[in-house]
C-alpha positions in Angstrom: 174.9 6.4 -29.3 173.5 6.1 -32.8 169.9 7.4 -32.9 167.2 4.7 -34.3 165.3 1.9 -33.3 166.4 -1.5 -32.4 163.2 -4.2 -32.0 164.5 -7.1 -29.6 162.1 -10.2 -29.8 162.9 -12.4 -26.6 161.7 -15.7 -27.6 161.6 -19.4 -25.9 160.4 -22.1 -28.3 158.4 -19.4 -30.2 158.7 -20.9 -33.5 154.7 -21.3 -33.9 154.2 -17.6 -32.5 156.6 -15.8 -34.7 154.7 -15.5 -37.9 152.2 -12.8 -37.4 154.7 -11.3 -35.0 157.5 -10.9 -37.8 154.9 -10.0 -40.3 153.6 -7.0 -38.4 157.3 -5.7 -38.0 157.8 -6.1 -41.7 154.9 -3.7 -42.3 156.2 -0.8 -40.3 156.1 2.3 -42.1 159.4 4.0 -40.7 160.6 7.2 -42.8 163.7 6.5 -44.7 165.8 8.9 -42.6 165.0 6.9 -39.3 167.4 3.6 -38.6 166.1 0.5 -37.3 166.6 -3.2 -37.1 165.4 -6.3 -35.8 167.1 -8.7 -33.5 165.7 -12.1 -32.3 167.2 -13.6 -29.0 166.5 -17.5 -29.1 166.3 -17.9 -25.2 167.7 -21.6 -24.9 164.6 -22.9 -27.1 164.5 -26.4 -28.0 162.7 -25.8 -31.2 163.4 -24.5 -34.5 162.5 -21.1 -33.5 166.0 -19.2 -35.1 165.8 -21.2 -38.4 162.1 -20.4 -38.6 162.3 -16.9 -37.6 165.3 -16.5 -40.6 163.2 -18.2 -43.2 160.0 -16.0 -42.1 162.2 -12.7 -42.5 163.2 -14.0 -45.9 159.7 -14.7 -47.1 158.7 -11.2 -46.1 161.2 -9.9 -48.3 161.8 -6.9 -45.8 165.2 -5.3 -46.4 165.5 -4.1 -42.5 168.6 -5.5 -41.1 167.5 -8.7 -39.3 170.1 -10.7 -36.6 169.4 -13.8 -34.7 171.2 -14.3 -31.4 171.4 -17.0 -29.1 171.2 -16.8 -25.3 171.9 -20.3 -23.8 171.3 -19.1 -20.2 167.4 -19.6 -19.3 165.6 -16.7 -18.6 163.9 -13.5 -19.8 166.2 -11.2 -18.0 169.2 -12.6 -19.5 168.1 -12.6 -23.1 166.9 -8.9 -22.4 170.2 -8.0 -21.4 171.9 -9.7 -24.4 169.5 -7.6 -26.6 170.8 -4.4 -25.2 174.3 -5.4 -25.4 173.6 -6.1 -29.0 171.2 -3.5 -30.2 173.1 -0.8 -32.2 170.6 2.1 -31.7 169.4 4.3 -29.0 165.8 3.2 -28.7 165.4 -0.6 -28.2 161.5 -1.6 -28.3 161.1 -4.8 -26.7 158.5 -6.8 -28.8 157.3 -10.4 -27.3 157.0 -12.9 -29.5 153.3 -12.8 -29.5 153.0 -8.9 -29.9 151.7 -7.8 -33.2 152.8 -3.9 -33.4 150.3 -1.2 -35.5 152.2 -0.4 -38.4 153.3 3.4 -37.3 154.6 1.7 -33.7 158.4 2.2 -34.8 157.9 5.6 -36.0 155.7 7.1 -33.2 157.8 5.5 -30.5 161.1 7.1 -32.5 159.4 10.5 -32.2 158.5 10.6 -29.1 161.9 9.5 -27.6 163.6 11.8 -29.9 161.4 14.7 -28.1 161.8 13.9 -24.8 165.6 13.2 -24.0 164.9 12.5 -20.0 162.6 9.7 -20.9 164.1 6.3 -19.9 161.1 3.9 -20.9 158.0 4.4 -23.0 155.2 2.2 -22.5 152.1 1.7 -25.1 148.8 0.1 -25.0 148.2 -3.7 -25.6 144.9 -4.9 -27.2 144.2 -8.5 -25.8 143.4 -11.2 -28.8 142.4 -14.5 -27.7 142.7 -17.8 -29.6 139.6 -18.7 -27.9 136.9 -16.3 -25.6 138.4 -17.2 -22.0 135.8 -18.0 -19.2 137.8 -16.5 -17.0 138.6 -12.7 -17.3 141.1 -11.8 -14.8 143.8 -9.1 -15.4 147.1 -11.0 -15.4 148.0 -10.2 -19.0 149.9 -7.5 -20.5 146.9 -5.4 -22.0 144.7 -2.4 -21.7 145.4 1.3 -20.8 148.2 1.2 -18.6 146.7 4.8 -17.0 143.4 6.9 -18.2 145.7 9.0 -20.5 148.9 9.5 -22.1 151.3 11.0 -19.7 154.5 10.7 -17.4 153.5 7.8 -14.7 154.3 8.7 -10.9 154.1 5.0 -10.3 157.0 3.5 -12.6 156.0 -0.1 -13.1 154.4 -0.6 -17.2 154.4 -3.9 -18.7 157.5 -5.0 -20.9 155.4 -5.7 -23.6 155.7 -3.3 -26.5 157.8 -1.0 -24.0 160.5 1.1 -25.4 163.9 1.9 -23.5 166.7 4.3 -23.9 169.8 2.4 -24.3 171.8 4.9 -22.8 169.6 4.9 -19.4 170.1 1.0 -19.4 174.1 1.9 -19.4 173.8 4.4 -16.9 172.5 1.4 -14.7 175.2 -0.8 -16.1 177.9 1.4 -15.0 176.3 2.1 -11.8 176.7 -1.6 -10.9 173.1 -2.7 -11.5 172.2 -6.1 -11.3 168.6 -7.7 -11.7 167.2 -9.3 -8.4 164.8 -10.8 -10.6 165.3 -13.3 -13.5 161.8 -12.9 -14.8 160.4 -15.6 -17.3 162.6 -19.1 -17.3 161.5 -21.2 -19.9 158.1 -22.6 -19.1 158.3 -20.9 -15.4 156.0 -18.0 -14.9 158.4 -16.2 -12.7 158.0 -12.4 -13.7 158.4 -9.0 -12.6 161.9 -7.9 -14.4 160.1 -5.7 -16.7 158.8 -3.7 -13.6 162.0 -4.0 -11.7 163.6 -2.5 -14.7 161.5 0.3 -14.7 162.2 0.9 -11.0 165.9 0.9 -11.5 165.6 3.4 -14.5 163.6 6.0 -12.5 166.1 5.4 -9.7 168.5 6.9 -11.9 166.7 9.9 -12.8 164.8 9.1 -15.9 160.9 9.6 -16.7 158.5 7.0 -17.5 155.7 7.6 -19.8 152.6 5.8 -21.0 151.1 7.0 -24.6 148.1 5.2 -25.9 148.9 6.2 -29.4 151.5 3.2 -29.2 149.0 0.6 -30.2 149.6 -3.2 -30.3 147.8 -6.5 -30.4 148.6 -9.2 -27.5 147.9 -12.6 -28.6 146.8 -14.9 -25.8 146.5 -18.7 -26.7 143.9 -20.6 -25.1 146.4 -22.5 -22.4 147.0 -19.2 -21.2 143.4 -18.7 -20.1 143.2 -22.0 -18.0 142.3 -21.9 -14.4 145.9 -23.8 -13.6 147.8 -20.9 -15.5 146.0 -18.2 -13.7 146.8 -19.9 -10.0 150.5 -20.5 -11.2 150.9 -17.0 -12.5 149.3 -15.2 -9.5 151.4 -17.4 -6.9 154.5 -16.6 -9.1 153.4 -12.6 -9.4 153.4 -12.6 -5.9 156.8 -14.0 -5.5 158.1 -11.1 -7.5 157.0 -8.7 -4.8 160.0 -9.9 -2.3 161.6 -7.9 -4.8 159.3 -5.4 -6.1 157.7 -4.3 -2.6 161.4 -2.9 -1.1 161.4 -0.9 -4.5 158.1 0.3 -4.1 158.6 1.3 -0.4 162.1 2.8 -1.3 160.5 5.0 -4.3 157.5 6.1 -1.6 159.9 7.0 1.6 163.3 8.2 0.4 165.0 6.6 3.1 167.6 3.7 3.7 166.6 3.1 7.2 165.6 -0.5 7.5 163.5 -0.3 10.8 161.4 2.2 9.0 161.2 -0.4 6.1 160.2 -3.6 8.4 157.4 -1.4 9.9 155.7 -0.4 6.8 156.2 -4.1 5.8 153.9 -4.8 9.2 151.5 -2.4 7.9 151.3 -3.6 4.8 150.5 -7.2 6.0 147.9 -5.9 8.2 146.4 -4.0 5.3 146.4 -7.2 3.0 145.0 -9.3 5.8 142.2 -6.8 6.3 141.3 -6.9 2.7 141.5 -10.5 2.7 138.7 -10.7 5.4 136.9 -8.2 3.4 136.8 -10.4 0.5 135.8 -13.6 2.6 132.8 -11.7 4.2 131.8 -10.1 0.5 132.1 -14.2 -0.9 129.7 -15.1 2.1 127.0 -12.5 1.6 126.8 -13.0 -2.0 125.0 -15.5 -4.1 127.3 -16.5 -6.6 127.2 -17.7 -10.2 130.2 -20.0 -11.3 132.0 -17.1 -13.1 132.2 -14.6 -10.5 132.9 -17.4 -7.6 135.9 -18.2 -10.0 137.1 -14.4 -10.1 136.7 -14.2 -6.1 138.8 -17.2 -5.5 141.2 -16.1 -7.9 141.8 -12.9 -6.0 141.6 -14.8 -2.7 144.5 -16.7 -4.1 146.5 -13.8 -4.9 146.1 -12.2 -1.7 147.0 -15.6 0.2 150.2 -15.6 -1.6 150.9 -12.0 -1.4 150.5 -12.5 2.3 153.1 -15.5 2.1 155.8 -13.6 0.9 156.1 -11.5 4.1 157.8 -15.1 5.6 160.5 -14.1 3.5 160.9 -10.4 5.5 164.6 -11.0 6.1 165.1 -11.5 2.3 162.9 -8.7 1.7 164.8 -6.3 3.7 168.0 -7.3 2.4 166.7 -6.5 -1.0 165.7 -3.0 0.5 169.5 -2.3 1.8 170.8 -3.1 -2.1 168.1 -1.0 -3.6 168.6 1.8 -1.5 172.5 1.5 -1.8 172.1 1.6 -5.4 169.8 4.7 -5.2 172.7 6.2 -3.1 174.7 6.4 -6.4 172.7 8.8 -7.9 171.9 10.9 -5.1 175.5 11.8 -4.0 
């Protein structure tokens, strides 16, 4: 695999978002001896995302190679997979179509990945930029420090925005028969968790996950993503992703393929979340609340109720655990 950086931008109807994203990429200060390219994956868009991207890149007069590929199957995981297949270089930088990279992002990511061959995923620090100041600030958007300092993570889930993935690590997963259990975003649906699943899978293959707060980018949040309805839909979809992610977390924690132990842990987790919900309800009843913090507590209640509902799918979760445990054994034999 040739060393270098492939920036992969997966977009669905992103024509209106692409200009600042591509401009920040064109302004990257990359040493002349570092190879890099830009790939835009048009994920079944119905607008003119592809044509807009071509025209913008031409106007920016950046000499870095730029390609647009079309993935007709809706789903961020499918678009991401195409990006991995088509990327020419070892380090794949996943840049969302609303991410504005600092101008040293590519060069610093290359330096870190080159220096640490065991790194499978490298995550950065997103700084949220709102189109309008939000009336709610519930933490659902990919932004802020992922841990308190730059380091290897013991908990493997980092957000996909701005992350760098070693292509050979992904190829290792493919050769072992890895298949996503989550499809991530699909068009306008807010299904999520594919980036976290990929982190867990790469960790199962023996690679390390690192967060580095020197990798800074801005994450633009439009006003339609700060509404009450958006928060509620996102929290419900996020909870559903844990039908897959919770089995990964449990497998990571207990190093066993014993389904009886897994089901026992599910019962414990359900009970603990139920107690936490009860605590939040009692807290709400005791407090004199303003409109703002009433909404924040109500969102937490909505999320907890959604998380509790997923345990109705305990048989599906057990099957996912079985698949994950079997996949892990391929790297421990």
